[in-house]
C-alpha atoms as one frame of an Amber mdcrd trajectory, in Angstrom:
protein
 -61.914  54.189 -39.559 -60.077  56.592 -37.359 -59.180  53.680 -35.085 -57.482
  51.743 -37.775 -55.697  54.781 -39.306 -52.033  53.905 -37.806 -48.985  55.555
 -38.986 -48.198  51.961 -39.939 -51.238  51.564 -42.122 -51.045  54.869 -43.752
 -47.659  53.671 -45.049 -49.237  50.846 -46.424 -52.313  52.479 -48.388 -49.356
  54.708 -49.563 -47.302  51.639 -50.731 -44.133  53.659 -49.317 -41.294  51.509
 -47.821 -39.358  54.522 -46.405 -42.318  55.480 -44.774 -43.235  52.151 -43.180
 -39.908  52.214 -42.157 -40.080  55.346 -40.498 -43.538  54.612 -39.252 -41.973
  51.212 -37.314 -39.257  53.263 -36.080 -41.382  55.040 -33.565 -42.532  51.890
 -31.999 -40.546  50.240 -28.713 -38.335  47.579 -29.601 -40.304  44.675 -28.162
 -43.291  46.034 -30.018 -42.498  46.157 -33.603 -43.511  42.921 -34.657 -47.006
  44.003 -32.978 -47.044  47.276 -34.905 -46.768  45.431 -38.295 -48.894  42.054
 -37.713 -51.744  43.359 -35.496 -54.664  46.362 -35.434 -57.327  46.335 -33.492
 -59.875  47.950 -34.851 -63.264  47.573 -32.984 -63.598  43.693 -32.220 -61.672
  42.856 -35.559 -57.963  42.158 -35.733 -56.317  43.361 -38.919 -52.413  42.104
 -40.097 -51.009  44.846 -41.511 -48.537  42.554 -43.631 -51.753  40.845 -45.067
 -53.519  43.566 -45.932 -50.418  45.004 -47.589 -50.111  41.794 -49.598 -54.232
  41.618 -50.569 -54.101  45.183 -51.659 -50.939  44.779 -53.743 -48.959  47.253
 -51.785 -45.881  45.093 -52.337 -43.091  47.928 -51.218 -44.848  48.516 -48.128
 -45.358  44.408 -47.500 -41.571  43.990 -48.598 -40.225  46.593 -45.957 -42.413
  44.814 -43.424 -41.237  41.604 -43.870 -37.520  43.011 -44.162 -38.240  44.800
 -40.473 -39.762  41.560 -38.898 -36.534  39.353 -40.180 -33.912  41.602 -38.659
 -32.269  40.622 -35.990 -32.131  43.330 -33.097 -30.752  43.130 -29.579 -30.133
  45.638 -26.094 -28.836  44.559 -22.981 -31.558  42.216 -21.715 -32.367  39.972
 -24.767 -32.354  39.509 -28.821 -35.399  40.428 -31.147 -36.262  38.484 -34.067
 -39.931  38.606 -35.770 -39.770  34.999 -37.004 -41.964  33.391 -34.395 -44.230
  36.217 -34.324 -44.718  36.160 -37.959 -45.286  32.614 -38.507 -47.882  32.342
 -35.158 -49.835  35.133 -36.679 -49.426  33.832 -40.287 -49.111  29.941 -40.358
 -49.769  29.700 -43.974 -47.602  32.677 -45.013 -45.973  30.633 -47.838 -49.003
  29.724 -49.014 -50.269  33.235 -49.177 -47.219  34.814 -50.734 -47.055  31.888
 -53.373 -50.801  32.754 -54.453 -50.585  36.926 -54.099 -46.949  37.816 -53.862
 -44.396  35.314 -55.231 -42.011  38.314 -55.641 -41.509  38.519 -51.698 -40.686
  34.708 -51.516 -37.017  35.503 -51.959 -37.361  38.154 -48.992 -39.160  35.959
 -46.731 -36.384  33.253 -47.284 -33.487  35.652 -47.275 -34.639  36.506 -43.917
 -34.436  33.262 -42.397 -30.387  33.105 -43.066 -28.176  34.847 -40.538 -24.415
  35.219 -41.842 -21.329  36.048 -39.669 -19.498  38.928 -40.854 -16.383  36.785
 -39.577 -14.574  35.038 -42.011 -12.527  31.986 -41.303 -10.435  30.355 -43.812
 -12.589  32.107 -46.387 -15.966  30.960 -45.051 -18.471  32.143 -43.119 -20.809
  30.841 -40.502 -24.262  30.883 -41.424 -27.752  30.255 -39.544 -30.883  29.157
 -40.968 -33.965  29.425 -39.210 -35.849  26.758 -40.383 -37.915  25.442 -37.653
 -41.215  26.621 -38.901 -40.689  24.834 -42.586 -40.087  21.836 -40.881 -42.961
  21.422 -37.997 -46.238  23.325 -37.356 -47.505  24.671 -34.188 -48.942  21.842
 -33.354 -45.393  19.528 -33.955 -46.762  18.257 -36.940 -44.977  18.328 -40.135
 -45.356  21.721 -41.851 -46.871  21.823 -45.388 -44.437  24.596 -46.362 -42.284
  22.452 -48.430 -45.837  21.223 -50.355 -46.769  24.787 -51.104 -43.514  25.688
 -52.476 -43.585  22.505 -54.524 -46.735  23.095 -56.204 -45.498  26.796 -56.737
 -43.224  25.247 -58.962 -40.774  27.898 -59.261 -37.279  26.326 -59.799 -35.419
  29.381 -58.677 -37.272  29.125 -55.261 -36.857  25.312 -54.926 -32.546  26.026
 -55.501 -32.547  28.798 -52.716 -30.264  27.662 -49.561 -33.092  27.923 -47.159
 -35.427  25.438 -48.996 -32.833  22.951 -50.324 -31.564  22.946 -46.367 -34.995
  21.682 -45.323 -35.122  19.544 -48.068 -31.635  17.577 -47.144 -32.837  17.637
 -43.879 -36.197  15.813 -44.476 -34.718  13.307 -46.902 -32.004  12.143 -44.956
 -33.691  12.183 -41.187 -37.353  11.696 -42.159 -37.673  10.063 -45.425 -34.753
   8.009 -46.513 -35.139   5.108 -44.486 -38.890   5.011 -45.255 -38.485   5.141
 -48.591 -36.046   2.198 -48.619 -38.509   0.194 -46.098 -40.710   0.954 -48.842
 -38.743  -0.189 -51.561 -37.477  -3.389 -50.044 -40.604  -5.472 -50.947 -40.494
  -4.487 -54.596 -36.333  -5.290 -54.589 -37.531  -8.586 -53.083 -40.023  -9.240
 -55.599 -37.653  -8.210 -58.317 -34.995 -10.652 -57.029 -37.346 -13.710 -56.792
 -38.726 -12.964 -60.421 -35.177 -12.689 -61.854 -34.165 -15.989 -60.110 -37.208
 -17.562 -60.962 -37.385 -16.849 -64.460 -33.886 -16.005 -66.015 -32.004 -18.168
 -63.537 -33.447 -21.351 -62.647 -36.027 -21.488 -65.328 -32.666 -21.777 -68.069
 -30.745 -23.958 -65.454 -33.582 -26.454 -65.534 -33.647 -26.590 -69.351 -30.073
 -27.154 -69.235 -29.793 -30.061 -66.928 -29.668 -33.671 -68.990 -31.843 -36.768
 -68.321 -29.318 -37.987 -65.910 -29.844 -35.709 -63.089 -33.713 -36.155 -63.157
 -33.733 -35.518 -59.538 -31.887 -32.303 -59.980 -33.919 -30.911 -62.672 -37.427
 -31.870 -60.655 -36.249 -29.767 -57.861 -35.160 -26.716 -60.122 -38.959 -26.659
 -61.791 -40.236 -26.861 -58.234 -38.181 -23.826 -57.292 -39.278 -22.114 -60.551
 -42.844 -22.973 -59.679 -42.622 -21.586 -56.068 -40.852 -18.406 -57.386 -43.735
 -18.096 -60.028 -46.549 -18.481 -57.149 -44.733 -15.957 -55.108 -44.468 -13.300
 -57.911 -48.293 -14.185 -58.663 -50.139 -14.092 -55.578 -47.809 -11.664 -53.015
 -46.536  -9.251 -55.776 -49.477  -9.052 -58.345 -52.088  -9.917 -56.105 -50.758
  -7.047 -53.499 -51.052  -4.658 -56.997 -54.593  -6.010 -57.672 -55.816  -5.356
 -53.988 -54.152  -1.863 -53.891 -55.557  -0.568 -57.287 -59.208  -2.320 -56.793
 -59.463  -0.450 -53.733 -58.064   2.929 -55.197 -60.324   2.513 -58.338 -63.395
   1.338 -55.967 -62.677   4.916 -53.804 -62.181   7.130 -57.014 -65.407   5.733
 -58.575 -67.310   6.615 -55.647 -65.923  10.028 -55.301 -66.881  11.086 -58.593
 -62.922  10.953 -59.546 -62.782  10.408 -63.051 -60.978  11.541 -66.083 -61.554
  10.124 -69.854 -59.533   9.137 -72.501 -61.017   8.330 -75.916 -64.387   8.593
 -74.485 -63.232   5.923 -72.031 -63.254   6.882 -68.274 -60.743   6.167 -65.713
 -59.843   6.583 -62.569 -58.057  10.048 -61.973 -54.952   9.056 -60.213 -54.167
   6.937 -63.208 -53.166   9.858 -65.030 -50.067  10.312 -62.767 -47.007   8.878
 -63.932 -45.735   7.350 -60.927 -49.155   5.268 -60.626
């Protein structure tokens, strides 16, 4: 108990942001992040930040986040606690969504740097969104998924979240989305062409143009075969596979005592 009773932990137990600021002010500039993210108690490593969040000491947790995301400098280097924070707690967004949603704006505001100099009525802004886009292994970060599942529209309208969403949409998802919908538009075009245009054109051809009418009927037949086999057949295979997987996994819902795969309850399916 004595080993883990640091001045930072005592400030957290008192839930005093001012006391915590005075505590971390005693730390060397290069170790401020370590004081607020790691306390070694024997063989156990405790995070003061997570301790404050889990015990409901939100004033202290707010002071820790603000201190970590404050940019400091000396003659040798700049100090910014964003990287240590996300390295120590890669799931910090998820934890705050679950235990302390009121601290999410504090965290997101800390990822924004605004210049004090104005130019033509505007100020330069830097947003540090690296850890919201990619994880430590270089894969896609689940942070946006956690924020979406949290379902707070005020958080989703935050400039940092909006910038990440726009970046992912225009740089990553847009081309994939368009390629994925290209098949849909192709089948829609063939359907309209065969059912609404060629079908009526073939009926309007007089008997003197028998060969032309025959060609029209063949084109309509080919278009219908394409729709039935290439479009509807693809959907049948897709949903049959998903229904089989859902039934084997017991992922079923009921409607009027009739069971059906749970994924069909989603409107997009």
